Every structure is written in structure tokens, then in C-alpha cells.
C-alpha positions as CSV (number, residue, x, y, z in Angstrom):
1,M,9.6,-31.6,-15.2
2,A,7.7,-30.3,-18.6
3,T,7.0,-26.9,-18.9
4,N,3.6,-25.5,-20.4
5,K,3.1,-24.1,-23.5
6,K,4.8,-20.5,-23.8
7,P,2.6,-17.3,-22.9
8,G,3.0,-15.7,-26.8
9,N,0.2,-13.1,-26.6
10,W,-2.0,-14.2,-24.2
11,R,-4.0,-11.8,-22.5
12,K,-4.2,-11.1,-18.5
13,R,-6.8,-13.1,-17.4
14,T,-5.2,-16.2,-18.9
15,L,-1.9,-15.5,-17.9
16,A,-3.7,-15.2,-14.5
17,V,-4.4,-19.1,-15.0
18,R,-1.9,-20.7,-16.9
19,G,1.3,-18.4,-16.7
20,G,4.5,-19.9,-15.2
21,Q,2.8,-23.1,-14.6
22,V,5.4,-25.9,-14.7
23,R,4.0,-29.5,-14.7
24,S,5.8,-32.6,-13.5
25,P,6.0,-35.6,-15.4
26,F,2.9,-36.6,-13.8
27,Q,1.5,-33.9,-15.8
28,E,-1.2,-32.5,-13.0
29,T,-3.6,-29.7,-13.8
30,S,-3.5,-28.2,-10.6
31,E,-0.2,-26.5,-10.2
32,A,2.1,-28.9,-7.8
33,L,2.9,-28.1,-4.2
34,Y,6.6,-29.0,-3.5
35,L,6.8,-28.7,0.2
36,T,10.4,-29.3,0.6
37,S,13.3,-27.4,2.1
38,G,16.2,-29.6,-0.1
39,Y,16.8,-30.8,-3.0
40,A,19.3,-34.0,-4.1
41,Y,21.8,-34.4,-6.6
42,E,22.9,-37.5,-9.0
43,A,26.6,-36.9,-8.0
44,A,28.7,-34.9,-6.2
45,E,30.2,-33.1,-9.4
46,E,26.3,-31.9,-10.0
47,A,26.4,-30.1,-6.4
48,E,29.3,-28.4,-7.1
49,A,27.9,-26.9,-10.7
50,R,25.0,-25.8,-9.3
51,F,26.3,-23.7,-6.7
52,K,29.0,-22.2,-8.7
53,G,26.1,-21.2,-11.6
54,E,27.5,-23.5,-14.1
55,I,23.9,-25.4,-14.4
56,G,20.3,-24.5,-13.4
57,G,18.7,-26.4,-10.8
58,Y,17.7,-25.9,-7.1
59,Q,19.8,-26.2,-4.3
60,Y,17.8,-25.2,-0.7
61,S,14.1,-23.7,-0.9
62,R,15.6,-20.6,0.9
63,F,17.1,-19.9,-2.3
64,G,14.5,-20.7,-4.7
65,N,11.7,-23.6,-4.8
66,P,9.5,-24.7,-8.0
67,T,6.2,-23.8,-6.3
68,I,7.6,-20.5,-5.3
69,S,9.1,-20.1,-9.1
70,M,5.7,-20.2,-10.5
71,F,4.0,-17.9,-8.3
72,E,7.0,-15.3,-9.1
73,E,6.6,-15.9,-12.7
74,R,3.0,-15.8,-12.9
75,M,3.2,-12.3,-10.9
76,A,5.6,-10.9,-13.1
77,L,3.9,-12.0,-16.3
78,L,0.8,-9.6,-14.7
79,E,2.9,-7.1,-13.6
80,G,4.8,-6.5,-16.9
81,A,7.8,-6.7,-14.8
82,P,11.2,-8.5,-16.2
83,V,11.5,-10.8,-12.9
84,A,10.0,-11.4,-9.1
85,R,10.8,-12.4,-6.0
86,A,8.6,-13.7,-3.4
87,T,9.1,-13.0,0.2
88,A,7.9,-14.2,3.8
89,T,5.2,-10.7,4.1
90,G,5.0,-7.4,2.2
91,M,6.9,-5.8,4.9
92,A,10.0,-8.0,4.2
93,A,9.4,-6.9,0.8
94,V,9.7,-2.9,1.4
95,S,12.4,-3.6,4.0
96,A,14.5,-6.0,1.4
97,V,14.0,-3.1,-1.5
98,F,15.8,-0.4,1.2
99,L,18.2,-2.6,3.1
100,S,19.3,-4.4,-0.2
101,S,20.5,-1.3,-2.4
102,L,21.0,1.6,0.1
103,K,24.0,2.6,2.4
104,T,25.6,5.0,4.4
105,G,25.1,8.2,3.1
106,D,22.4,7.6,0.6
107,H,19.0,9.7,0.4
108,V,15.2,8.5,0.4
109,V,12.3,10.7,-0.9
110,A,9.0,9.3,0.6
111,A,5.4,10.0,-0.2
112,R,4.2,11.0,3.4
113,A,1.0,9.1,2.8
114,M,2.4,5.4,3.8
115,F,1.1,2.4,5.7
116,G,2.4,2.9,9.5
117,S,5.3,0.2,9.4
118,C,6.6,1.6,6.1
119,L,6.9,4.9,7.5
120,H,8.6,3.3,11.0
121,V,11.2,1.7,8.5
122,V,11.6,5.1,6.6
123,E,11.9,7.2,9.8
124,Q,13.5,5.1,12.4
125,I,15.2,2.3,10.7
126,L,17.0,3.3,7.9
127,P,18.5,6.4,10.1
128,R,20.6,4.2,12.0
129,F,22.5,3.1,9.0
130,G,23.3,6.5,7.9
131,I,20.3,6.6,5.3
132,T,18.5,10.1,5.3
133,H,15.1,10.4,4.2
134,T,12.6,13.8,3.2
135,L,8.9,13.0,3.4
136,V,6.8,15.0,0.7
137,D,3.3,15.5,-0.3
138,G,2.9,12.6,-2.8
139,A,0.0,14.5,-4.8
140,D,2.2,17.3,-5.6
141,T,4.8,16.8,-8.0
142,A,7.0,20.0,-7.3
143,Q,7.5,18.8,-3.8
144,W,8.9,15.2,-5.3
145,E,11.5,17.2,-7.4
146,A,12.6,19.7,-4.9
147,A,13.4,16.8,-2.5
148,M,15.8,15.5,-4.7
149,R,19.9,15.4,-3.8
150,P,22.6,14.1,-5.5
151,E,22.7,11.4,-2.7
152,T,19.0,10.4,-3.8
153,R,18.8,6.8,-4.6
154,L,15.4,5.6,-4.5
155,L,11.9,7.1,-4.2
156,F,9.0,5.2,-2.7
157,L,5.2,5.9,-2.9
158,E,2.3,4.0,-2.2
159,T,-1.0,4.6,-4.5
160,P,-3.7,4.4,-3.6
161,S,-2.4,4.9,0.1
162,N,-3.3,3.4,3.4
163,P,-6.0,4.8,4.7
164,T,-6.7,8.1,2.8
165,L,-6.7,6.8,-0.6
166,S,-4.5,9.6,-1.7
167,L,-3.0,9.0,-5.1
168,V,0.2,10.0,-6.8
169,D,1.0,10.5,-10.5
170,I,3.2,7.4,-11.0
171,A,4.6,8.6,-14.7
172,A,5.3,12.0,-13.4
173,V,7.5,10.7,-10.4
174,A,9.0,7.9,-12.3
175,K,10.7,10.9,-14.6
176,I,11.6,12.9,-11.7
177,A,13.5,9.5,-10.3
178,E,14.9,8.8,-14.1
179,K,16.2,12.4,-14.1
180,G,18.0,12.0,-10.9
181,G,19.5,8.9,-11.6
182,A,17.3,7.2,-8.8
183,R,14.8,4.4,-8.8
184,L,11.4,4.5,-8.4
185,A,9.5,1.8,-6.1
186,V,5.7,1.5,-5.9
187,D,3.6,-0.3,-3.1
188,N,0.7,-1.4,-5.7
189,A,-0.8,-3.9,-2.8
190,F,-3.9,-1.9,-2.7
191,A,-4.9,-1.9,-6.6
192,T,-2.9,-4.9,-7.1
193,P,-1.6,-5.6,-11.2
194,A,-5.5,-6.2,-12.2
195,L,-6.3,-2.7,-11.6
196,Q,-2.7,-1.0,-11.8
197,R,0.5,-1.9,-13.2
198,P,3.2,0.8,-12.3
199,M,6.2,-0.3,-14.7
200,E,3.9,1.0,-17.5
201,F,4.3,4.3,-16.1
202,G,7.7,4.0,-15.6
203,A,8.5,2.8,-12.4
204,H,11.3,0.8,-11.5
205,I,10.3,-1.5,-8.2
206,V,7.0,-2.6,-7.8
207,I,6.1,-4.2,-4.2
208,H,3.2,-6.3,-3.1
209,S,1.9,-7.6,0.2
210,S,0.5,-10.6,-1.5
211,T,-1.5,-11.1,1.9
212,K,-4.0,-8.7,1.0
213,Y,-5.8,-9.0,-2.6
214,I,-3.5,-11.6,-3.8
215,D,-4.1,-14.1,-1.2
216,G,-8.1,-12.9,-1.1
217,Q,-9.1,-14.6,1.5
218,G,-7.1,-13.6,4.8
219,R,-5.4,-17.1,4.7
220,A,-1.9,-16.8,4.3
221,L,1.5,-14.2,4.5
222,G,3.4,-13.1,1.5
223,G,5.1,-10.3,0.0
224,V,6.3,-9.9,-3.6
225,V,9.1,-7.6,-5.0
226,L,9.3,-7.3,-8.9
227,C,12.2,-5.1,-10.6
228,H,14.2,-5.3,-13.6
229,E,17.6,-7.9,-13.8
230,D,20.1,-5.1,-12.9
231,F,18.2,-4.4,-9.6
232,L,17.7,-8.3,-8.7
233,E,21.5,-9.1,-9.8
234,D,23.1,-6.2,-8.1
235,H,21.0,-6.0,-4.9
236,L,18.0,-8.0,-4.3
237,Q,19.2,-11.7,-5.1
238,V,22.2,-11.4,-2.6
239,F,20.3,-9.7,0.2
240,L,17.7,-12.4,-0.1
241,R,19.3,-15.3,-0.7
242,N,21.8,-14.6,2.6
243,T,19.2,-12.8,5.1
244,G,16.5,-15.6,4.4
245,P,13.2,-13.7,4.6
246,S,11.7,-16.7,2.4
247,I,7.8,-17.4,1.5
248,S,6.9,-20.9,2.7
249,P,6.0,-23.1,-0.8
250,F,2.4,-23.6,0.9
251,N,2.3,-20.0,1.1
252,A,3.5,-19.4,-2.4
253,W,1.2,-22.4,-3.6
254,L,-2.2,-20.8,-2.0
255,H,-1.3,-17.2,-3.6
256,L,-0.5,-18.7,-6.9
257,K,-3.9,-20.2,-7.2
258,S,-5.5,-17.3,-5.9
259,L,-4.1,-15.5,-9.3
260,E,-6.5,-17.4,-11.3
261,T,-9.7,-15.7,-9.9
262,L,-7.6,-12.5,-9.2
263,D,-9.2,-10.2,-12.0
264,L,-12.7,-11.7,-11.4
265,R,-12.6,-10.7,-7.6
266,M,-11.3,-7.1,-8.0
267,R,-14.0,-6.4,-10.6
268,Q,-16.2,-7.7,-7.9
269,H,-14.2,-5.5,-5.1
270,C,-14.7,-2.5,-7.0
271,E,-18.2,-2.7,-7.6
272,N,-19.2,-3.6,-4.3
273,A,-16.9,-0.7,-3.0
274,L,-18.5,2.0,-5.5
275,R,-22.0,0.8,-4.0
276,V,-20.9,1.3,-0.3
277,A,-19.3,4.5,-1.3
278,G,-22.3,6.1,-2.7
279,F,-24.9,4.7,-0.1
280,L,-22.1,6.1,3.1
281,A,-21.9,9.9,0.6
282,G,-25.6,10.0,1.0
283,H,-25.9,9.6,4.5
284,K,-26.4,12.6,7.1
285,K,-24.2,11.4,9.7
286,V,-20.6,10.9,7.1
287,T,-18.7,13.5,6.7
288,R,-16.7,12.5,4.2
289,V,-16.1,9.7,1.9
290,L,-12.9,9.0,-0.5
291,Y,-13.3,6.4,-2.9
292,P,-11.0,6.8,-5.9
293,F,-13.6,6.2,-9.0
294,R,-15.9,8.7,-7.4
295,P,-16.2,12.0,-9.1
296,D,-16.1,14.0,-5.9
297,H,-12.4,12.2,-4.8
298,P,-10.1,15.0,-5.1
299,Q,-8.0,13.0,-7.7
300,H,-10.6,11.4,-9.7
301,N,-8.9,12.3,-13.2
302,L,-5.7,11.0,-11.9
303,A,-7.2,7.7,-10.8
304,R,-9.1,7.3,-14.1
305,A,-5.8,7.1,-15.9
306,Q,-3.7,5.1,-14.3
307,M,-6.1,2.6,-12.8
308,D,-9.0,-0.1,-14.2
309,G,-11.0,0.3,-11.2
310,G,-11.3,2.2,-7.9
311,G,-10.4,-0.9,-5.7
312,G,-12.0,-2.6,-2.8
313,V,-11.2,-0.2,-0.1
314,V,-13.7,2.7,1.1
315,T,-12.7,5.3,3.9
316,F,-15.1,7.6,5.5
317,D,-15.4,10.1,8.6
318,V,-18.3,10.3,10.7
319,S,-19.2,13.0,13.1
320,G,-18.6,12.3,16.4
321,G,-15.3,11.6,16.6
322,K,-13.4,8.5,18.2
323,A,-16.8,7.5,20.4
324,A,-19.3,7.5,17.4
325,A,-16.8,5.6,15.6
326,F,-16.5,3.1,17.9
327,R,-20.1,3.0,18.5
328,L,-20.6,2.4,14.5
329,A,-18.0,-0.6,14.4
330,D,-19.6,-2.3,17.9
331,A,-22.9,-2.0,16.1
332,L,-22.0,-3.9,12.8
333,K,-23.6,-7.3,12.3
334,L,-22.1,-8.5,9.4
335,I,-18.8,-6.5,8.7
336,D,-16.0,-7.6,10.8
337,I,-13.7,-5.5,13.1
338,S,-10.2,-6.3,11.6
339,N,-7.4,-4.4,10.3
340,N,-6.4,-6.5,8.1
341,L,-8.1,-5.8,4.0
342,G,-8.3,-7.6,1.1
343,D,-10.5,-10.4,2.4
344,S,-13.3,-11.9,0.7
345,K,-15.2,-10.8,4.0
346,S,-15.8,-7.5,4.8
347,L,-13.2,-5.7,7.5
348,M,-13.7,-2.3,9.2
349,T,-11.0,-0.8,11.4
350,H,-10.5,2.6,13.2
351,P,-6.8,3.8,11.5
352,E,-6.0,6.3,14.5
353,T,-6.3,3.3,17.1
354,T,-5.0,0.3,14.8
355,T,-2.6,0.8,11.7
356,H,-1.7,4.0,12.5
357,S,-1.7,4.2,16.0
358,K,2.0,4.4,16.1
359,V,2.5,7.5,13.5
360,A,2.6,11.1,15.7
361,P,-0.7,13.1,16.0
362,E,0.4,15.7,14.1
363,A,1.3,13.2,11.5
364,R,-1.9,11.7,11.1
365,A,-3.8,15.2,11.0
366,S,-1.2,16.0,8.3
367,L,-2.6,13.0,6.3
368,G,-6.1,13.4,6.8
369,I,-6.8,10.8,9.5
370,T,-9.0,11.7,11.9
371,S,-10.7,10.2,15.1
372,G,-14.1,9.9,13.2
373,T,-11.9,8.4,10.2
374,L,-13.1,4.8,9.4
375,R,-11.6,2.5,6.4
376,I,-13.6,-0.6,4.8
377,S,-12.1,-3.2,3.1
378,V,-15.4,-4.0,1.0
379,G,-15.8,-7.6,0.5
380,L,-17.5,-10.3,-2.0
381,E,-20.9,-10.1,-0.1
382,D,-24.0,-8.6,-1.5
383,A,-24.1,-5.2,-1.4
384,D,-27.0,-4.2,-0.4
385,D,-26.3,-6.6,3.0
386,L,-23.3,-4.5,3.5
387,C,-25.4,-1.3,2.8
388,E,-28.1,-2.4,5.4
389,D,-25.4,-3.4,7.9
390,L,-23.7,0.4,7.7
391,D,-27.2,2.0,7.8
392,Q,-28.1,0.4,11.2
393,A,-24.9,0.7,12.6
394,L,-24.8,4.4,11.9
395,K,-28.2,4.8,13.5
396,V,-26.4,3.6,16.8
397,A,-23.5,6.1,15.9
């Protein structure tokens, strides 16, 4: 196989199109899809040498695959990470980070504002293995510091968080992790490497649900873990190899091709989301609007400092609680009701009854999720059409 030209000093948008590309002898311009589970060897001695690690080459697609490798390499280049490993889903990536590196007696500190399934792993699954945790207000650096223990091994956060778009100062928390001899893992799914690169601020591990903006069109599941070589070699690689949360080559190929337009798409998502947030902020039936790049966001300055754009998600509250929120959602003519996000199509969900329905009511309240909270994943449609659709639905609400 012929490798592509070396990246050199290529900029991010060029890396998104050409980074990690490997061409077969056919010299295809579109990256090849290697839809195979196994690989043949010229001789038995070659198979033995590959399994011993004495020579390179693929053995089995649960361990590695040329298409998946191209996706991993391109993601690593965009995030500025030494290495990347793709997984079947975003939650497979999250779980792999926790379960590969932690053992009985270890302690985790995590931001309270996180996706419901992530919270389930921290609160319900890790304790089964004797791994304890402390949840903190992610915006309060003092709480992170106070929660550290000698046995703390991992700090975990989402920024922006789902669904309230609260932010965490990555650089400040990274310093706390370093001081305590722990690693900081950041879920970067909402921002993507087009808008935020946590390793530039000291994060040790970056996690993505590539199902969301990386894919960008609501088609295929996937996840990515980006890390340093020592974490890969000491923890992650052996876990992935033996437990098998593998992404399919086809899904990896879809996400690889989607990276070519990631920067362009995220710019438009941001532009549309800012327009939608501005419209909602001026509506009398809307009591709260959350969007990181609006000056009224409580962490606006931090958003500007560590993000290149506000992202494609807008969260808002309507007066009248759940009943009003449901009436609004049911009246939508363009925007779809869906708990997914990151699609080119605009999607709306009611977090209290969907993504965070398994979170205890008091915990939801502490996160700022009310009965009237709605989350919009703002798509790539004309922003005027989106605002008109919201306007007519708000009249019903």
C-alpha cells in the first residue's frame, strides 16, 4: 500500500481532507473501504511474527483495520493527539477509558453536569468494582481541588455539557489532575476538534461520540478515544483488543469521509445556532436561553477563551413547564422531535423525559434541567425557516 504525502505543516482544514490517507496500489482518490474481518499471510512464519509483534501488519479487524486506522489517524491529527482508537459508540469509548484504567480502590472526580449514560457508569457501574467517585460543580475549580484524594486516578468532564451547555475551565482542571498524579479525560463531542481541542489546554484523554457531529448526518454509530502513547500501551489497547467494542469498517469509513466537511459544517451550525438563540431570547414565552457564545451565557468569557465557536446546540426554557414544552414540540413543522444531535437536520428533545429521564429529579434540578427545558440541535437548514417554525410553535405553547 502506498502512503499519502506527509502532513508537514498542513493546516486543520487540509488535514480534515487528507490526513491519515493511505492508498492501495490502485491509487484511488476516495479512501478505500476494507470491509473484511480477517487477513491472509504469505506464510505461517509471517503470521507468527505478526502475532509476536515482530513485524507490522493486520491480523483481525477487532484488533485493527486499514479503514479504521485512517479514521483514527485523521482524528488524532485534528485533535492534536499522539494516538486515537475508534470504538463502536461514544459510550463504548467512555466505558473503555474508565474500565481499562481503573481498579478496586481507585477514585474518580467528575463534573455533575454530564450525559445520563455517563452518569450511570460513574454512579452505578464503577461502584460494583469498588471504584468510588465524587461529583462536583464543574464550573467551580475549588470543588475539583477539594475532591482530590491520594487514590484519585481520573478526572472526567464534558464541556459544553449536555444539555445545559455549562463549561469547565479545562486548563485549570488539567493542572489539578497533574498535581494529584491523575489523568483528565474530556468529552469533546459537543464542540468537536473544529471548535475545541482539549489537549491544547492540558487534557490527557479526549473522548468523542462520533455518532454526533463527526458523522454529521445521523447515519452511523461510533466513538473515539484520543490519548498519549503510555495510556494506550498500559491500559487501553489490551482492553479494546480483548473486550471487542470495535467500530465497523463501514462506520469508520463514513465518519472518515465526514471529517472532510467537519469544519465547514460546524461553522454553519454555529452561525445558525447563534441566530436561533437570538430569536428565542427575544420571545416573551421563553424564560431562559443558553448558548455559549451569547454574552448573557454565565461562562461566556471562558467559552471565548477555549472554543472557536459556540457549537450547534441551543437550550431554552418555556413558561408553562412540561405541558407547554410538549405543545411546542408537537406543533413543530420543520424541526424533528428526536433525542439525537449533531445531524444536518434540526432536532429537538425534552431532556427531562428523554436523555435525562433516568437522572433523579433532585439531580436534574441541580443541573438546571426543568420541566420546561428543551434542547435544539440546530441543523444546516436556512436559519430563517428554523426561526419561523419556532415562532409558530411558540404561539401554540
